[in-house]
C-alpha positions, 0 to 999 in steps of 0.5 A: 342503812340505805334503802337498798340495804334495807331491801336486801335485809328484808329479802334475806330475813323473809327468804323473798327475792330482792324484787319482791322485797323491794315491792314490799318496802316501796309499798310500806314507804308509799303508804306511810307517805300517803298517810302523812300527806293526808295529815294522819299520824302513824304509830308503830308500837315499840318503834315510834310514831310519825306525825305532821307538824305545822309551822306558821309563816315567819320573818327570817334572815338570809345567812349570807346576805343578812337580807330579810326573808319571808318564810311561808307556812309549812307542814313537816313530818316529825318522828318520835322514837318509842320507849322500847326502841330507845332502850334497845338502842341504848343497851346495844353494844357499841359498834366496832368502828373507831367511833366513840360516844360524844363527849358530854356537854360542859357548861 
């Protein structure tokens, strides 16, 4: 689902105009981004939680040239799915697409 599809779904479910739904969706995303920028976590019960993980600097390699590269420290958002969402997704019927579940890994 793309952001525009999300806006359309919100507008349809709430009987809002698309422009009002777009403002709501943008406000939610902006507020979440601001919280993560400040290092705050976001917990949405039944859905999941967003946290910021810090990674220290390390020496890496450029895969094309093999040259050593220093990677700077960074902070990245991390999402952990909630128990209820896991169950909901797992119990949902597979879509009608020609997609099939991935084959189990054979050791």
